[in-house]
C-alpha positions as CSV (number, residue, x, y, z in Angstrom):
1,X,69.7,80.7,60.5
2,X,68.1,78.1,62.6
3,X,68.3,78.9,66.5
4,X,70.1,76.4,68.4
5,X,68.8,75.1,71.3
6,X,69.5,72.5,74.0
7,X,67.2,70.4,75.6
8,X,68.1,68.6,78.7
9,X,66.1,65.7,79.5
10,X,65.3,64.8,75.9
11,X,64.8,61.7,76.0
12,X,61.8,61.8,78.5
13,X,58.1,62.7,77.3
14,X,58.7,66.5,78.2
15,X,61.8,66.4,76.6
16,X,61.0,64.8,73.2
17,X,57.9,67.2,72.8
18,X,59.8,70.2,73.1
19,X,62.5,68.8,71.0
20,X,59.6,67.9,68.4
21,X,58.4,71.6,68.6
22,X,61.4,73.3,67.8
23,X,62.5,71.3,65.1
24,X,59.1,71.5,63.6
25,X,59.6,75.2,63.4
26,X,62.9,74.9,61.8
27,X,65.4,74.9,64.7
28,X,68.4,73.0,65.4
29,X,68.2,70.5,68.4
30,X,70.8,69.5,70.6
31,X,69.5,66.3,72.6
32,X,71.0,66.1,76.0
33,X,70.3,62.9,78.2
34,X,71.7,60.7,80.7
35,X,70.6,57.4,78.2
36,X,71.3,57.0,74.8
37,X,69.3,54.5,73.1
38,X,65.9,56.3,73.2
39,X,67.9,59.7,72.4
40,X,69.1,58.5,69.3
41,X,65.9,57.3,67.9
42,X,64.1,60.3,69.1
43,X,66.6,62.6,67.3
44,X,67.0,60.3,64.4
45,X,63.2,60.7,64.0
46,X,63.0,64.9,64.2
47,X,62.3,67.1,60.8
48,X,65.2,68.7,59.6
49,X,69.0,68.1,59.7
50,X,71.9,68.9,62.0
51,X,70.6,67.9,65.3
52,X,73.6,66.9,67.7
53,X,72.6,64.1,70.3
54,X,74.8,64.2,74.0
55,X,74.5,61.0,75.6
56,X,75.6,60.0,79.1
57,X,75.7,63.3,80.2
58,X,74.6,63.9,84.1
59,X,73.3,67.5,85.0
60,X,74.7,66.8,88.6
61,X,78.4,66.6,87.0
62,X,79.6,70.1,86.5
63,X,82.9,69.6,84.1
64,X,80.4,66.9,82.2
65,X,78.2,69.9,81.8
66,X,80.9,72.2,80.4
67,X,82.1,69.8,78.3
68,X,78.7,69.4,76.7
69,X,78.4,72.7,75.8
70,X,82.0,73.1,74.7
71,X,80.9,70.1,72.2
72,X,78.1,72.3,70.9
73,X,80.0,75.0,70.6
74,X,82.8,73.3,68.9
75,X,80.4,72.2,66.3
76,X,77.6,75.1,65.9
77,X,79.8,78.2,67.0
78,X,76.9,79.3,69.2
79,X,74.1,78.3,71.7
80,X,70.9,80.3,71.5
81,X,68.9,78.7,74.0
82,X,68.4,76.0,76.7
83,X,65.1,74.3,77.6
84,X,65.7,72.4,80.7
85,X,62.9,69.7,81.0
């Protein structure tokens, strides 16, 4: 079973690199960022399938973060790790 990892700042350079490395190792990436267009394109280019995009999430907004984690749990039933970039 593939690990499900949430990557914050996934639309940025470091976030993209982390997401690509996780996906290349067979992981499922939950890409989170405040912006949507570059995030959607980045996830579309990842190897594998089943990845998730959470766009428009500001990490300074507690309720938004809680909703993001709830969305991950609703879709996958678990979250194995978080990489904060």
